[in-house]
C-alpha positions as CSV (number, residue, x, y, z in Angstrom):
1,X,-97.6,19.6,-4.1
2,X,-101.1,20.8,-4.5
3,X,-100.0,23.6,-7.3
4,X,-98.3,21.0,-9.4
5,X,-100.5,20.3,-12.7
6,X,-100.7,17.0,-14.5
7,X,-100.4,18.3,-18.0
8,X,-100.5,14.4,-19.2
9,X,-104.7,14.8,-18.5
10,X,-105.2,17.7,-21.0
11,X,-105.6,16.9,-24.6
12,X,-103.0,18.2,-27.4
13,X,-105.8,21.0,-28.1
14,X,-106.2,21.9,-24.7
15,X,-102.0,21.9,-24.2
16,X,-101.7,24.1,-27.3
17,X,-104.6,26.2,-26.1
18,X,-102.9,26.6,-22.7
19,X,-99.3,27.4,-24.2
20,X,-100.5,30.2,-26.4
21,X,-102.4,31.6,-23.3
22,X,-98.9,31.8,-21.2
23,X,-97.3,32.8,-23.6
24,X,-99.1,35.9,-23.5
25,X,-100.5,36.6,-20.1
26,X,-97.2,34.8,-18.7
27,X,-99.4,33.7,-15.7
28,X,-98.9,30.6,-13.4
29,X,-100.3,27.0,-14.6
30,X,-102.2,26.6,-11.5
31,X,-104.5,29.8,-12.5
32,X,-104.1,29.9,-16.0
33,X,-106.1,26.5,-16.4
34,X,-109.2,27.1,-14.3
35,X,-110.0,30.5,-16.3
36,X,-109.4,28.5,-19.8
37,X,-111.8,26.1,-18.5
38,X,-114.5,28.9,-17.7
39,X,-113.4,30.2,-21.2
40,X,-114.4,26.7,-22.6
41,X,-110.6,26.5,-23.6
42,X,-111.4,29.3,-26.5
43,X,-107.6,31.1,-25.7
44,X,-109.0,34.7,-27.3
45,X,-111.7,35.2,-24.3
46,X,-109.3,33.5,-21.7
47,X,-106.7,36.4,-22.6
48,X,-109.8,38.9,-22.7
49,X,-110.7,38.3,-19.2
50,X,-107.0,38.4,-18.4
51,X,-106.8,42.2,-19.3
52,X,-109.9,43.4,-18.9
53,X,-110.8,41.3,-16.0
54,X,-113.1,38.6,-15.5
55,X,-117.3,39.4,-14.7
56,X,-118.7,37.0,-12.5
57,X,-121.1,34.9,-15.0
58,X,-124.7,34.8,-14.0
59,X,-125.5,31.7,-15.0
60,X,-123.2,29.8,-13.6
61,X,-123.8,31.2,-10.2
62,X,-127.6,30.3,-10.7
63,X,-126.7,26.6,-11.4
64,X,-123.9,26.8,-8.1
65,X,-126.9,28.1,-6.3
66,X,-129.6,26.0,-7.6
67,X,-127.0,23.2,-6.8
68,X,-126.2,24.1,-3.1
69,X,-130.1,24.4,-2.2
70,X,-130.8,20.7,-0.9
71,X,-134.4,19.3,-1.8
72,X,-136.6,18.9,1.1
73,X,-137.7,15.6,1.8
74,X,-141.6,14.6,1.0
75,X,-142.8,13.5,4.4
76,X,-140.7,17.5,5.8
77,X,-142.6,19.3,2.8
78,X,-145.9,17.8,4.1
79,X,-145.2,18.3,7.7
80,X,-143.8,22.5,7.4
81,X,-146.2,25.4,7.2
82,X,-145.8,28.2,4.3
83,X,-144.4,30.2,7.1
84,X,-141.9,27.5,8.3
85,X,-141.2,26.6,4.5
86,X,-140.1,30.0,4.3
87,X,-137.8,30.8,6.8
88,X,-136.3,27.3,6.2
89,X,-134.9,28.1,2.8
90,X,-131.4,29.0,3.1
91,X,-130.1,32.8,1.9
92,X,-128.4,33.2,-1.4
93,X,-124.8,34.6,-1.0
94,X,-125.0,38.3,-2.3
95,X,-122.4,38.2,-4.4
96,X,-119.8,41.5,-3.9
97,X,-120.4,44.8,-6.4
98,X,-117.2,45.4,-7.6
99,X,-116.8,47.1,-11.5
100,X,-114.6,45.9,-13.2
101,X,-111.3,48.0,-13.5
102,X,-110.8,48.4,-17.5
103,X,-107.3,47.8,-19.0
104,X,-107.4,50.7,-21.9
105,X,-104.7,50.7,-24.7
106,X,-105.0,53.5,-26.7
107,X,-104.7,53.1,-30.6
108,X,-101.6,53.7,-32.5
109,X,-102.1,56.6,-35.3
110,X,-101.6,54.2,-37.7
111,X,-104.8,52.1,-36.9
112,X,-107.2,55.4,-36.3
113,X,-110.4,55.0,-38.2
114,X,-110.5,58.4,-40.2
115,X,-113.8,59.7,-40.9
116,X,-114.7,60.5,-44.7
117,X,-115.4,64.1,-45.5
118,X,-119.2,65.3,-45.5
119,X,-118.5,66.1,-49.0
120,X,-118.0,62.6,-49.9
121,X,-120.3,61.1,-47.8
122,X,-123.3,63.1,-49.4
123,X,-121.9,62.1,-52.9
124,X,-121.7,58.4,-52.0
125,X,-124.6,57.9,-49.7
126,X,-126.7,56.6,-52.5
127,X,-124.7,53.7,-53.1
128,X,-123.8,53.1,-49.3
129,X,-127.2,52.9,-49.0
130,X,-127.7,50.6,-52.1
131,X,-125.1,48.1,-50.4
132,X,-126.4,48.1,-47.2
133,X,-129.8,46.7,-48.9
134,X,-128.2,44.6,-50.8
135,X,-126.2,43.2,-47.9
136,X,-129.2,43.1,-45.7
137,X,-131.0,41.4,-48.6
138,X,-128.1,38.9,-49.5
139,X,-128.2,38.2,-45.2
140,X,-132.2,37.2,-45.2
141,X,-131.8,35.0,-48.2
142,X,-128.9,33.4,-46.0
143,X,-130.9,32.7,-43.6
144,X,-133.9,31.2,-45.3
145,X,-131.2,28.8,-47.6
146,X,-128.4,28.1,-45.4
147,X,-127.4,25.3,-47.6
148,X,-126.8,27.5,-50.7
149,X,-123.4,29.5,-49.6
150,X,-122.0,26.0,-49.1
151,X,-123.0,24.9,-52.5
152,X,-120.8,27.8,-54.0
153,X,-117.6,28.0,-51.1
154,X,-118.4,31.0,-49.7
155,X,-117.0,31.5,-45.8
156,X,-119.1,32.1,-42.8
157,X,-119.4,35.6,-41.6
158,X,-118.1,36.9,-38.7
159,X,-121.5,36.6,-36.9
160,X,-121.8,33.3,-37.7
161,X,-118.4,33.0,-36.3
162,X,-119.3,34.6,-32.9
163,X,-122.9,32.0,-32.9
164,X,-120.5,28.9,-33.2
165,X,-118.6,29.8,-30.0
166,X,-115.3,31.7,-31.7
167,X,-114.1,34.6,-31.0
168,X,-114.0,37.7,-33.7
169,X,-110.7,39.1,-32.3
170,X,-107.8,37.6,-33.6
171,X,-105.0,36.8,-31.4
172,X,-102.4,39.0,-33.1
173,X,-104.3,42.3,-32.5
174,X,-105.0,41.5,-28.8
175,X,-102.7,44.3,-26.7
176,X,-99.7,43.2,-24.7
177,X,-98.5,44.9,-22.0
178,X,-94.9,44.5,-23.2
179,X,-95.8,46.6,-26.5
180,X,-94.2,50.1,-25.4
181,X,-96.5,52.8,-26.2
182,X,-94.2,55.9,-26.2
183,X,-96.8,58.6,-26.6
184,X,-98.7,57.4,-23.9
185,X,-95.6,57.7,-21.4
186,X,-95.1,60.9,-22.7
187,X,-98.5,62.1,-22.2
188,X,-98.0,61.0,-18.1
189,X,-94.6,62.0,-18.0
190,X,-96.2,65.8,-19.3
191,X,-98.5,65.7,-16.9
192,X,-96.1,65.5,-13.9
193,X,-94.1,68.4,-15.4
194,X,-96.8,71.0,-16.1
195,X,-98.2,69.9,-12.5
196,X,-95.1,70.5,-10.9
197,X,-93.9,73.7,-12.5
198,X,-98.0,75.5,-11.8
199,X,-98.3,74.0,-8.6
200,X,-94.3,73.5,-6.9
201,X,-92.6,70.2,-6.5
202,X,-93.9,67.2,-4.2
203,X,-92.9,63.8,-3.2
204,X,-95.0,62.0,-4.4
205,X,-94.0,58.6,-6.8
206,X,-95.6,59.3,-10.0
207,X,-95.7,56.7,-12.4
208,X,-94.6,58.0,-15.6
209,X,-95.5,55.2,-17.7
210,X,-98.9,54.2,-19.6
211,X,-101.8,53.6,-17.7
212,X,-102.0,50.0,-19.1
213,X,-98.2,49.6,-17.6
214,X,-99.5,50.7,-14.6
215,X,-102.2,48.5,-14.8
216,X,-100.3,45.3,-15.5
217,X,-97.5,46.2,-12.7
218,X,-100.3,46.4,-9.8
219,X,-102.0,43.2,-11.1
220,X,-98.4,41.6,-11.0
221,X,-97.2,43.5,-8.1
222,X,-100.5,42.8,-6.2
223,X,-101.0,46.3,-5.0
224,X,-103.1,48.8,-5.1
225,X,-103.1,51.4,-7.9
226,X,-104.6,55.4,-7.8
227,X,-105.7,56.5,-11.1
228,X,-106.1,60.6,-10.5
229,X,-108.2,61.9,-13.8
230,X,-107.7,65.9,-13.9
231,X,-109.7,68.9,-16.3
232,X,-107.4,71.9,-16.8
233,X,-110.6,73.9,-17.6
234,X,-112.4,72.7,-14.3
235,X,-112.3,75.1,-11.3
236,X,-111.8,72.5,-8.9
237,X,-108.7,71.2,-10.2
238,X,-106.6,73.9,-8.6
239,X,-108.3,73.1,-4.9
240,X,-107.8,69.8,-5.4
241,X,-104.0,69.7,-6.1
242,X,-103.3,72.8,-3.4
243,X,-105.5,71.5,-0.4
244,X,-106.0,67.1,-1.3
245,X,-103.3,66.3,-3.3
246,X,-100.2,68.7,-1.9
247,X,-101.8,68.3,1.7
248,X,-99.0,66.4,4.3
249,X,-101.3,64.0,5.2
250,X,-102.0,62.7,1.8
251,X,-98.5,63.0,0.7
252,X,-97.2,61.1,3.6
253,X,-99.6,58.5,3.2
254,X,-99.1,58.2,-0.6
255,X,-95.3,58.3,0.1
256,X,-95.3,55.8,3.1
257,X,-92.3,52.8,3.2
258,X,-95.1,49.9,3.5
259,X,-95.1,48.9,-0.1
260,X,-98.2,46.6,0.5
261,X,-100.5,49.5,1.7
262,X,-99.3,52.2,-0.2
263,X,-100.5,52.3,-3.9
264,X,-99.2,52.9,-7.1
265,X,-100.2,56.3,-8.2
266,X,-100.7,57.6,-12.2
267,X,-101.8,60.7,-12.6
268,X,-102.6,62.4,-15.9
269,X,-105.0,65.1,-17.7
270,X,-108.0,64.2,-20.0
271,X,-106.4,66.5,-22.7
272,X,-104.5,63.4,-23.7
273,X,-105.8,60.3,-25.6
274,X,-105.4,57.9,-23.3
275,X,-106.9,59.8,-20.2
276,X,-109.9,60.4,-22.0
277,X,-110.8,57.1,-23.1
278,X,-109.9,56.1,-19.6
279,X,-112.8,58.3,-18.3
280,X,-114.8,57.6,-20.5
281,X,-114.5,53.5,-19.3
282,X,-114.4,54.3,-16.1
283,X,-117.8,56.7,-16.5
284,X,-116.8,59.8,-15.0
285,X,-118.6,62.9,-15.0
286,X,-117.1,65.2,-12.4
287,X,-113.5,66.3,-11.9
288,X,-111.0,66.1,-10.5
289,X,-111.8,62.2,-10.3
290,X,-109.8,59.1,-8.6
291,X,-110.2,55.6,-8.6
292,X,-108.7,52.8,-6.6
293,X,-108.1,49.9,-8.8
294,X,-106.9,46.2,-6.8
295,X,-106.7,42.8,-7.7
296,X,-110.4,41.2,-6.0
297,X,-109.7,37.4,-5.9
298,X,-113.0,36.6,-4.4
299,X,-114.0,37.5,-7.5
300,X,-111.5,35.9,-9.6
301,X,-108.3,34.8,-9.6
302,X,-107.4,37.3,-12.5
303,X,-110.1,40.4,-11.5
304,X,-109.0,43.8,-11.7
305,X,-111.6,45.8,-9.8
306,X,-112.6,49.3,-9.3
307,X,-113.0,49.3,-5.2
308,X,-113.1,53.3,-4.7
309,X,-114.5,56.1,-6.5
310,X,-114.1,59.7,-5.4
311,X,-115.1,62.7,-7.3
312,X,-116.1,66.3,-6.7
313,X,-117.1,67.5,-2.8
314,X,-115.3,64.4,-2.0
315,X,-112.3,65.0,-3.5
316,X,-111.4,68.6,-2.5
317,X,-110.8,67.7,1.1
318,X,-107.8,65.5,2.1
319,X,-109.7,63.8,5.1
320,X,-112.6,62.2,3.1
321,X,-110.3,61.4,0.0
322,X,-107.9,59.6,2.5
323,X,-110.7,58.0,4.4
324,X,-112.1,56.4,1.2
325,X,-109.1,55.5,-0.1
326,X,-108.3,53.8,3.4
327,X,-111.9,52.4,4.2
328,X,-111.2,50.5,0.8
329,X,-108.3,49.3,2.1
330,X,-109.3,48.2,4.7
331,X,-112.2,46.1,3.0
332,X,-110.6,44.9,0.0
333,X,-106.7,44.3,1.7
334,X,-107.1,40.7,3.8
335,X,-107.9,39.2,0.7
336,X,-105.2,40.9,-1.3
337,X,-102.8,40.1,1.4
338,X,-103.8,36.6,1.0
339,X,-103.1,36.6,-2.4
340,X,-100.1,37.8,-2.4
341,X,-98.5,35.8,0.3
342,X,-100.0,32.7,-2.0
343,X,-97.4,33.9,-4.4
344,X,-94.9,34.4,-2.0
345,X,-95.4,31.1,-1.3
346,X,-95.5,29.8,-4.8
347,X,-92.4,31.8,-5.8
348,X,-90.3,30.7,-2.5
349,X,-91.3,27.3,-3.1
350,X,-90.1,27.6,-7.1
351,X,-86.9,29.3,-5.9
352,X,-86.5,26.7,-3.4
353,X,-87.4,24.1,-6.0
354,X,-84.6,25.9,-8.2
355,X,-82.0,25.6,-5.5
356,X,-82.8,21.9,-5.1
357,X,-82.4,21.5,-9.2
358,X,-78.9,23.2,-8.7
359,X,-77.7,21.9,-6.2
360,X,-78.7,18.5,-7.5
361,X,-76.9,19.4,-10.8
362,X,-73.7,21.0,-8.8
363,X,-73.5,17.3,-6.8
364,X,-74.6,15.8,-10.3
365,X,-71.6,17.4,-11.8
366,X,-69.3,16.6,-8.8
367,X,-70.1,13.0,-9.0
368,X,-69.0,13.4,-13.0
369,X,-66.3,15.0,-12.6
370,X,-64.8,12.3,-9.7
371,X,-65.9,9.7,-12.2
372,X,-64.0,11.2,-15.0
373,X,-60.8,11.6,-12.7
374,X,-61.2,8.2,-11.5
375,X,-61.8,6.9,-15.0
376,X,-58.4,9.0,-15.7
377,X,-56.2,7.8,-13.1
378,X,-57.4,3.8,-13.7
379,X,-56.6,4.7,-17.3
380,X,-53.3,6.0,-16.5
381,X,-52.4,3.3,-14.4
382,X,-53.5,0.9,-17.3
383,X,-51.1,2.4,-19.6
384,X,-48.7,2.4,-17.1
385,X,-48.5,-1.2,-16.3
386,X,-49.0,-2.1,-20.3
387,X,-46.3,0.4,-20.5
388,X,-43.9,-1.6,-18.1
389,X,-45.0,-4.9,-19.7
390,X,-43.9,-3.9,-22.6
391,X,-40.8,-2.4,-21.6
392,X,-40.5,-5.5,-19.1
393,X,-41.0,-7.7,-22.3
394,X,-38.6,-5.7,-24.5
395,X,-35.7,-6.2,-22.5
396,X,-36.7,-10.1,-21.4
397,X,-36.9,-9.9,-25.2
398,X,-33.7,-8.3,-25.7
399,X,-31.8,-10.2,-23.4
400,X,-32.6,-13.4,-24.8
401,X,-31.3,-12.5,-28.1
402,X,-28.3,-11.7,-26.4
403,X,-27.6,-14.6,-24.3
404,X,-28.4,-16.4,-27.7
405,X,-25.9,-14.3,-29.5
406,X,-23.1,-14.7,-26.7
407,X,-24.0,-18.8,-27.0
408,X,-23.6,-18.3,-30.8
409,X,-20.3,-15.9,-30.5
410,X,-18.8,-18.0,-27.7
411,X,-18.9,-20.9,-30.0
412,X,-17.2,-19.0,-33.0
413,X,-14.0,-18.4,-30.8
414,X,-11.4,-20.1,-32.3
415,X,-9.3,-22.0,-29.5
416,X,-6.4,-21.0,-27.7
417,X,-3.3,-21.7,-29.9
418,X,-0.6,-24.1,-28.2
419,X,2.6,-23.3,-27.0
420,X,4.6,-24.9,-29.9
421,X,3.1,-22.7,-32.5
422,X,5.2,-19.7,-33.2
423,X,3.1,-17.1,-35.1
424,X,0.7,-16.5,-32.2
425,X,0.5,-13.4,-30.0
426,X,0.2,-13.3,-26.7
427,X,-2.5,-11.0,-24.4
428,X,-2.4,-10.4,-20.9
429,X,-5.7,-8.7,-20.1
430,X,-7.3,-7.1,-16.6
431,X,-10.9,-8.1,-16.1
432,X,-13.4,-6.0,-14.6
433,X,-13.5,-7.7,-11.3
434,X,-9.2,-7.0,-11.3
435,X,-8.6,-10.8,-12.7
436,X,-6.0,-10.9,-14.8
437,X,-6.0,-13.6,-17.3
438,X,-3.4,-14.5,-19.9
439,X,-4.2,-16.0,-23.3
440,X,-3.2,-16.9,-26.6
441,X,-4.0,-15.9,-30.0
442,X,-3.3,-16.0,-33.3
443,X,-1.5,-13.2,-35.4
444,X,-4.2,-13.2,-37.8
445,X,-7.3,-12.5,-35.9
446,X,-8.4,-9.0,-35.7
447,X,-9.1,-6.9,-32.1
448,X,-12.9,-7.7,-32.3
449,X,-11.7,-11.5,-31.6
450,X,-10.7,-10.1,-28.4
451,X,-13.8,-8.6,-27.5
452,X,-15.6,-11.9,-28.0
453,X,-13.3,-13.6,-25.9
454,X,-13.8,-11.0,-23.1
455,X,-17.3,-11.1,-23.5
456,X,-18.1,-14.9,-23.7
457,X,-15.2,-15.4,-21.2
458,X,-17.6,-17.1,-18.7
459,X,-19.0,-19.6,-21.6
460,X,-15.2,-20.3,-23.0
461,X,-13.8,-20.7,-19.7
462,X,-15.7,-24.1,-18.8
463,X,-15.0,-25.3,-22.3
464,X,-11.2,-24.3,-22.2
465,X,-11.3,-26.4,-18.9
466,X,-12.6,-29.3,-20.2
467,X,-10.3,-29.2,-23.0
468,X,-7.9,-30.1,-20.6
469,X,-4.5,-30.1,-22.5
470,X,-2.0,-27.1,-23.3
471,X,-0.1,-29.4,-26.5
472,X,-2.3,-27.7,-29.1
473,X,-4.9,-30.5,-29.5
474,X,-8.3,-29.6,-30.6
475,X,-10.4,-29.2,-28.0
476,X,-13.7,-27.7,-29.0
477,X,-15.7,-28.6,-26.1
478,X,-18.7,-26.5,-27.4
479,X,-21.4,-28.9,-27.0
480,X,-24.4,-26.7,-26.0
481,X,-23.3,-23.6,-27.4
482,X,-24.1,-24.2,-30.6
483,X,-26.7,-21.6,-31.9
484,X,-27.9,-19.9,-34.9
485,X,-27.6,-15.9,-35.1
486,X,-30.4,-14.2,-33.4
487,X,-32.7,-11.8,-35.9
488,X,-33.1,-8.5,-35.9
489,X,-30.0,-8.3,-33.1
490,X,-26.9,-6.1,-33.2
491,X,-24.6,-6.5,-30.3
492,X,-23.3,-3.6,-28.4
493,X,-20.2,-4.0,-26.4
494,X,-20.5,-2.4,-23.0
495,X,-16.7,-1.9,-22.6
496,X,-13.4,-0.9,-24.0
497,X,-9.9,-2.4,-24.6
498,X,-7.6,-0.1,-23.4
499,X,-3.7,-0.3,-23.8
500,X,-2.3,1.3,-20.6
501,X,1.3,2.3,-21.5
502,X,1.0,4.4,-23.8
503,X,-2.9,4.6,-23.2
504,X,-4.4,3.6,-26.4
505,X,-8.1,2.7,-26.5
506,X,-8.9,0.2,-29.5
507,X,-11.9,0.3,-30.7
508,X,-14.0,-2.6,-31.7
509,X,-14.0,-1.7,-35.4
510,X,-10.2,-1.5,-35.6
511,X,-8.8,-2.5,-38.6
512,X,-5.7,-4.9,-38.9
513,X,-4.5,-7.8,-37.1
514,X,-3.8,-8.2,-33.3
515,X,0.3,-8.5,-34.2
516,X,-0.1,-5.5,-36.3
517,X,-1.7,-3.5,-33.5
518,X,-0.2,-5.2,-29.9
519,X,2.9,-6.7,-31.7
520,X,3.9,-10.6,-30.4
521,X,2.4,-9.8,-27.1
522,X,0.7,-6.7,-24.6
523,X,-1.4,-5.3,-22.0
524,X,-5.2,-4.6,-22.2
525,X,-7.6,-3.8,-19.4
526,X,-11.3,-3.7,-19.6
527,X,-13.2,-0.7,-19.0
528,X,-16.6,-0.5,-18.9
529,X,-18.2,2.4,-21.0
530,X,-20.9,3.0,-18.5
531,X,-20.5,4.3,-14.9
532,X,-19.9,1.2,-12.6
533,X,-22.9,0.9,-10.6
534,X,-25.4,1.0,-13.4
535,X,-22.7,-1.9,-14.7
536,X,-23.1,-3.9,-11.8
537,X,-26.8,-3.7,-11.5
538,X,-27.3,-4.6,-15.4
539,X,-24.4,-7.6,-14.7
540,X,-27.1,-9.0,-12.6
541,X,-29.7,-8.6,-14.3
542,X,-27.8,-10.3,-16.9
543,X,-26.3,-13.2,-15.5
544,X,-29.3,-14.1,-13.3
545,X,-29.0,-17.9,-14.8
546,X,-25.6,-18.3,-15.9
547,X,-23.6,-16.4,-12.9
548,X,-20.2,-14.8,-13.6
549,X,-17.3,-16.7,-12.7
550,X,-14.0,-15.1,-10.8
551,X,-11.2,-16.0,-12.6
């Protein structure tokens, strides 16, 4: 864009001056840099030009006009006559004759300079005269021998500083429109209230602020400012208020809804300090007095000028009063409208850029949120997969230890006693699949031996078949079953042994031998502890590689 400013081309000193200037004036960078360049990057001079208006520099105008005049060639100069040469010279453009509008900030009471009483002035007059003589002599001596003050470490005077291009006005003492001036605002409100009490109410929207605030508002909004100064002691004040200010045509013009053409109205009496200082700055000698102030971009980017002055007889009738204001608006309105349009374009471009930045930030935030949700989902899936893997590994490890324990326990189960032995217990066991198994156990073994037989039945049955005799021969046949006891494993039986009549559950921790619990013979039923459907699923996982042999 054309309005963009490259700050990298400025030096550090120039960037510091630009930052200080914009913090005080709140002006756009595109307008602030030219003012600082015209002020030789002196912040104080630039701020003074911004608030008090920038007066055209005659030296710069002369240089520009001289540069614009082309030098005639030698041949052409020899041919043209004196009359032709004078007529051929381009005419210089006459600058616009407008008066800069002052920005008056009344001095606060604590900063007012109080005059010394006459008696004390007479008493101290000889001392004052002697001080001035000595001061003048010292300045003359310093001028003749400029190297002596530097030898003694003396600082240069304010005049010398101004001669070096430095302003004598410190930055902190410059008036700012942001500082509330309560006394001046009260004076303006009091003048409006007195006017309405004396001549009646009106619909004209007077500004009840200080002149400096009204000046800054007109400059900020690029609107016309109508300043009206009244003198209560003047004879024409009453006629001006009744016939001009309170006339229907003037009131209708000042209350129009067209904000670009309707000026801001600030009214005050010269009895107040602010209005008196303003009347002196405006050089008004006849009351009532009115001045139309507006921004004049054809002068400079920050100039506020007086484009119309109305006083005396012209202000006593509404027609000349209104005609002077409208003529000034028609003359200076188009440049102001163009400046207002440029400002609106800049504001629109800024708002559009802000909206684009906001939309980009929202899109970026949405992308970040989607990325965060995707990462959280991926992390959750990864944790889920890892948890499933850990659970599967744990189940597999537990299953391996259970199988190892079953093989170890199957090898430890005692072989079935022969029919010839008398001290035995004959037990009929109905398995979980409905198969009935009859087996003989030694009478001294506990009920846990029966539990182990049922748990390892699928491993013991092939061993018994391989044994191949019922006459008490030792048919261990436990090749491949002998293993070490698994570490960190405690086996839990998933069933109970129950006697049907009378019903009695024999716990695996039951004390006593099988003979003392069941007698010489007994019937037992294997009852699963878990539900049947879960037991079937569990049995399928447990016996994948071994298979359950139905008997």
